[in-house]
C-alpha positions as CSV (number, residue, x, y, z in Angstrom):
1,X,0.0,-0.1,0.0
2,X,2.8,2.3,0.9
3,X,6.4,2.7,-0.1
4,X,9.3,2.9,2.5
5,X,7.1,2.4,5.5
6,X,8.4,2.7,8.9
7,X,6.7,2.7,12.3
8,X,7.2,5.3,15.0
9,X,6.0,3.0,17.6
10,X,6.8,-0.5,16.3
11,X,6.5,-2.2,19.8
12,X,2.8,-1.5,19.7
13,X,2.5,-4.1,16.7
14,X,2.8,-6.9,19.4
15,X,-0.8,-5.9,20.3
16,X,-1.8,-7.7,17.0
17,X,-1.4,-10.9,19.0
18,X,-4.7,-9.9,20.6
19,X,-6.5,-10.7,17.2
20,X,-5.8,-14.3,17.2
21,X,-6.3,-14.7,20.8
22,X,-9.7,-13.0,20.5
23,X,-10.6,-15.3,17.6
24,X,-9.7,-18.3,19.9
25,X,-11.7,-16.9,22.6
26,X,-14.7,-16.4,20.2
27,X,-14.6,-19.9,18.9
28,X,-14.4,-21.5,22.4
29,X,-17.2,-19.2,23.7
30,X,-19.5,-20.0,20.6
31,X,-19.1,-23.8,21.2
32,X,-20.2,-23.4,24.8
33,X,-23.2,-21.3,23.9
34,X,-24.6,-23.7,21.3
35,X,-28.0,-25.0,22.4
36,X,-28.7,-28.8,22.3
37,X,-32.0,-30.5,21.5
38,X,-32.7,-34.3,21.8
39,X,-34.1,-35.8,18.6
40,X,-34.7,-39.6,18.0
41,X,-33.7,-39.0,14.3
42,X,-31.8,-36.2,12.6
43,X,-32.7,-37.3,9.0
44,X,-35.4,-34.8,8.8
45,X,-33.1,-31.9,10.0
46,X,-30.6,-32.6,7.2
47,X,-33.0,-31.5,4.5
48,X,-33.6,-28.0,6.2
49,X,-32.2,-25.1,4.0
50,X,-29.5,-22.9,5.6
51,X,-30.3,-19.1,5.3
52,X,-27.7,-16.5,4.3
53,X,-27.8,-15.3,7.9
54,X,-26.5,-18.6,9.0
55,X,-23.5,-18.4,6.6
56,X,-22.8,-14.7,7.7
57,X,-23.4,-15.2,11.4
58,X,-19.7,-14.5,12.2
59,X,-19.4,-11.4,10.0
60,X,-20.0,-9.0,12.9
61,X,-17.1,-10.5,14.9
62,X,-14.9,-10.5,11.8
63,X,-15.7,-6.8,11.3
64,X,-14.7,-6.1,14.9
65,X,-11.5,-8.0,14.5
66,X,-10.5,-6.2,11.3
67,X,-11.2,-2.8,12.9
68,X,-9.1,-3.8,16.0
69,X,-6.2,-4.8,13.8
70,X,-6.4,-1.5,11.8
71,X,-6.4,0.5,14.9
72,X,-3.5,-1.3,16.4
73,X,-1.4,-0.7,13.2
74,X,-2.5,2.9,13.3
75,X,-1.4,3.4,17.0
76,X,2.1,2.1,15.8
77,X,2.0,5.3,13.5
78,X,3.1,4.0,10.0
79,X,5.2,6.7,8.2
80,X,6.3,6.9,4.7
81,X,9.5,8.8,3.7
82,X,10.6,10.3,0.5
83,X,13.6,8.7,-1.2
84,X,17.0,10.0,-0.1
85,X,18.7,12.2,-2.7
86,X,22.0,13.9,-3.0
87,X,22.7,17.4,-4.3
88,X,25.7,19.5,-5.0
89,X,25.9,23.1,-3.6
90,X,28.5,25.7,-4.1
91,X,30.3,26.5,-0.9
92,X,32.5,29.4,-1.7
93,X,32.7,33.0,-0.4
94,X,34.5,35.4,-2.7
95,X,35.6,38.9,-2.2
96,X,36.8,41.0,-5.2
97,X,39.5,43.5,-4.4
98,X,39.5,46.0,-7.2
99,X,42.0,48.6,-7.9
100,X,40.3,52.0,-8.8
101,X,43.5,54.1,-8.9
102,X,43.9,56.7,-11.7
103,X,46.1,54.3,-13.8
104,X,43.0,52.1,-14.3
105,X,41.8,54.7,-16.8
106,X,44.4,53.7,-19.3
107,X,42.9,52.6,-22.6
108,X,44.9,49.6,-23.6
109,X,41.8,47.7,-22.6
110,X,38.5,49.1,-24.1
111,X,37.0,51.4,-23.2
112,X,39.5,51.6,-20.4
113,X,40.9,49.1,-17.8
114,X,38.4,49.9,-15.1
115,X,35.3,49.7,-17.2
116,X,36.6,46.4,-18.7
117,X,37.2,45.1,-15.2
118,X,33.7,46.1,-14.1
119,X,32.0,44.4,-17.0
120,X,33.9,41.1,-16.8
121,X,33.4,41.1,-13.0
122,X,29.7,41.6,-13.4
123,X,29.4,38.6,-15.7
124,X,31.4,36.6,-13.2
125,X,29.0,37.4,-10.4
126,X,25.9,36.7,-12.5
127,X,27.4,33.2,-13.3
128,X,27.8,32.2,-9.7
129,X,24.3,32.5,-8.1
130,X,25.1,30.1,-5.3
131,X,28.1,32.0,-3.8
132,X,28.4,34.8,-1.3
133,X,30.1,37.8,-2.8
134,X,31.9,40.9,-1.5
135,X,33.6,43.9,-2.9
136,X,36.6,45.9,-1.7
137,X,38.0,48.8,-3.7
138,X,41.4,50.3,-3.1
139,X,43.7,52.9,-4.5
140,X,45.8,55.1,-2.0
141,X,43.5,53.7,0.7
142,X,40.8,51.0,0.9
143,X,37.1,50.7,1.4
144,X,34.6,47.9,1.7
145,X,31.8,48.5,-0.9
146,X,29.9,45.3,-0.4
147,X,30.3,43.0,2.7
148,X,29.7,39.3,2.0
149,X,26.1,38.9,0.6
150,X,24.0,36.5,-1.3
151,X,22.1,39.6,-2.7
152,X,23.9,39.8,-6.1
153,X,21.7,42.7,-7.2
154,X,23.5,44.8,-4.6
155,X,26.8,43.6,-5.8
156,X,26.0,44.3,-9.4
157,X,24.8,47.7,-8.6
158,X,27.9,48.7,-6.7
159,X,30.1,47.2,-9.3
160,X,28.3,49.5,-11.8
161,X,28.9,52.6,-9.6
162,X,32.5,51.9,-9.0
163,X,34.7,54.6,-10.4
164,X,38.1,56.4,-10.0
165,X,38.2,59.3,-7.5
166,X,36.0,57.8,-4.8
167,X,39.1,57.6,-2.5
168,X,42.5,58.9,-2.4
169,X,44.7,58.0,-5.3
170,X,47.5,55.6,-5.2
171,X,48.0,51.8,-5.2
172,X,47.7,50.3,-1.7
173,X,47.8,46.6,-2.7
174,X,48.6,45.5,0.8
175,X,45.7,47.3,2.4
176,X,43.3,46.2,-0.2
177,X,44.2,42.5,0.3
178,X,44.2,42.8,4.1
179,X,40.7,44.3,4.0
180,X,39.5,41.5,1.7
181,X,41.0,38.9,4.0
182,X,39.4,40.5,7.0
183,X,36.0,40.0,5.3
184,X,36.6,36.3,5.0
185,X,38.5,35.4,8.1
186,X,35.3,34.4,10.1
187,X,33.7,32.7,7.1
188,X,32.7,29.0,7.5
189,X,32.6,28.4,3.8
190,X,34.3,25.4,2.3
191,X,36.4,27.7,0.2
192,X,37.4,31.3,0.8
193,X,38.7,33.3,-2.2
194,X,40.0,36.7,-3.0
195,X,40.3,38.0,-6.5
196,X,42.8,40.8,-6.4
197,X,43.0,43.1,-9.5
198,X,45.5,45.7,-10.0
199,X,47.5,47.5,-12.8
200,X,50.4,49.0,-10.8
201,X,53.0,48.9,-8.0
202,X,52.4,49.0,-4.4
203,X,53.1,52.6,-3.3
204,X,50.7,53.4,-0.5
205,X,48.9,52.1,2.5
206,X,50.2,50.8,5.8
207,X,50.1,47.1,5.3
208,X,53.0,45.3,3.5
209,X,51.5,43.2,0.7
210,X,53.7,40.2,1.7
211,X,52.1,40.5,5.3
212,X,48.7,40.7,3.8
213,X,49.5,37.5,1.8
214,X,50.6,35.8,5.0
215,X,47.3,36.8,6.7
216,X,45.5,35.2,3.8
217,X,47.4,32.0,4.1
218,X,46.8,31.9,8.0
219,X,43.0,32.2,7.5
220,X,42.8,29.7,4.6
221,X,42.1,32.3,2.0
222,X,43.1,31.5,-1.5
223,X,44.2,34.7,-3.6
224,X,43.9,34.8,-7.3
225,X,45.9,37.8,-8.5
226,X,45.3,39.7,-11.8
227,X,47.7,42.0,-13.4
228,X,45.8,44.3,-15.9
229,X,47.7,46.1,-18.7
230,X,49.6,45.6,-21.9
231,X,53.4,45.2,-22.1
232,X,55.5,48.3,-22.6
233,X,53.3,51.4,-22.7
234,X,49.6,52.1,-22.8
235,X,47.6,55.1,-24.0
236,X,46.5,57.2,-21.1
237,X,44.1,60.3,-21.1
238,X,45.8,63.4,-19.8
239,X,43.9,66.7,-19.0
240,X,45.7,69.6,-20.6
241,X,44.7,73.3,-21.2
242,X,43.7,72.1,-24.7
243,X,41.4,69.4,-23.4
244,X,42.0,65.6,-23.0
245,X,44.9,64.3,-24.8
246,X,46.2,60.7,-25.1
247,X,49.8,60.1,-24.0
248,X,51.7,56.9,-23.9
249,X,52.6,55.9,-20.3
250,X,54.8,53.1,-19.1
251,X,53.0,50.0,-17.8
252,X,54.4,48.8,-14.5
253,X,53.0,45.8,-12.7
254,X,54.7,44.1,-9.9
255,X,54.3,40.6,-11.3
256,X,56.8,39.1,-8.9
257,X,54.8,40.4,-6.0
258,X,51.5,39.2,-7.4
259,X,52.8,35.8,-8.2
260,X,54.2,35.3,-4.8
261,X,51.0,36.2,-3.1
262,X,49.1,33.8,-5.3
263,X,51.7,31.0,-4.7
264,X,51.8,31.4,-1.0
265,X,48.0,31.1,-0.6
266,X,47.4,28.3,-3.1
267,X,46.0,30.7,-5.9
268,X,47.3,31.6,-9.2
269,X,48.6,34.8,-11.0
270,X,47.2,35.9,-14.4
271,X,48.1,38.6,-16.8
272,X,45.4,40.3,-18.6
273,X,46.8,42.3,-21.6
274,X,43.4,43.0,-23.4
275,X,39.7,42.5,-23.0
276,X,39.6,38.9,-24.3
277,X,42.5,37.9,-21.9
278,X,40.7,39.4,-18.9
279,X,37.4,37.5,-19.8
280,X,39.5,34.3,-20.1
281,X,41.1,34.9,-16.7
282,X,37.7,35.2,-15.0
283,X,36.5,32.1,-16.9
284,X,39.5,30.1,-15.6
285,X,39.0,31.3,-12.1
286,X,35.4,30.2,-12.4
287,X,36.3,26.8,-13.4
288,X,39.0,26.5,-10.7
289,X,36.5,27.5,-8.0
290,X,33.8,25.0,-8.7
291,X,34.5,22.8,-5.7
292,X,31.2,21.4,-4.5
293,X,29.9,19.9,-1.3
294,X,27.8,16.6,-1.7
295,X,24.8,17.0,0.7
296,X,22.4,14.2,1.5
297,X,18.9,15.7,2.0
298,X,17.0,14.7,5.1
299,X,13.9,12.6,4.6
300,X,10.6,14.0,4.9
301,X,8.2,11.7,7.0
302,X,4.5,11.5,6.2
303,X,1.9,10.1,8.7
304,X,0.1,7.3,7.1
305,X,-2.2,6.2,9.9
306,X,-5.1,8.4,8.9
307,X,-6.5,6.0,6.2
308,X,-6.2,3.1,8.7
309,X,-8.2,4.9,11.4
310,X,-10.8,5.9,8.7
311,X,-11.2,2.3,7.6
312,X,-11.5,1.0,11.1
313,X,-14.2,3.5,12.0
314,X,-16.1,2.6,8.8
315,X,-15.9,-1.1,9.7
316,X,-17.1,-0.4,13.4
317,X,-20.0,1.7,12.0
318,X,-20.9,-1.0,9.6
319,X,-20.8,-3.7,12.4
320,X,-23.1,-1.4,14.5
321,X,-25.6,-0.9,11.8
322,X,-25.7,-4.6,10.9
323,X,-26.1,-5.7,14.5
324,X,-29.1,-3.1,15.0
325,X,-30.7,-4.1,11.8
326,X,-30.1,-7.4,9.9
327,X,-28.5,-9.3,12.7
328,X,-30.6,-7.9,15.5
329,X,-31.3,-10.3,18.3
330,X,-33.8,-10.4,21.1
331,X,-31.1,-9.5,23.6
332,X,-30.4,-6.2,21.6
């Protein structure tokens, strides 16, 4: 009748022994109550037809026994459960540490480094709906734009509003990384990740980048570092009395520093020299950070005794009606 049936009170099923004992008692009692009449010859009685009531004389008792059995099983509380299933969920907290210094306006990426980084980061966020995300921006100082959250709408809005000039200019890589790590140190996620994107040399802030890297390692935070910028020189907009003019400026990225930070934390360093490369970098990080936790879902138990109680009551009602009508006796 049911699949995967279990009983909440299985010991009560021992009460079912009352059914055969009651039947035995009924049979013995029935024999003792049979009336006896003395006849000299039984040949005449043999030809008397038996009525349907004679055939069904034990029906009332059978209905009672069936109702009692159903009620005992119902008291044991049969329960069905849904089939166990496993599912994979993402268990990753990610903080993006984004450089918003003036050099991020260079146009070796289109339309500029900062806008290209915002666009690719937004695509990355939308592609990971199961993760908590956070956003830290840094230049000469650092600021947490978005604490860890599952509200990706907020994350996307703040990425869209991110721009140069919000905070003092410079490149405080150590401060930016330290702030990002502080947002993750108390996380209980299976994986904690910082994606650090910059285009320059550390020249500001109070925290040494290597010290920040050691902090990340201590708290189990994996750091992926991205150096943004072409090799050699890059076109950069400069304000002059004659308007904005494009000048070639030297590209200086501390790849040694970024590589060491990535290596010491179990991450990886990437160089993005154009929009396509930057997009490929985030795609690779997306693939690397797809570790999953296998979770067995808890079973949902459903009480199945209600139909049994209903059938038992129906049988008792039927027995009562038959006893008061068709099988009514003088003693009733």
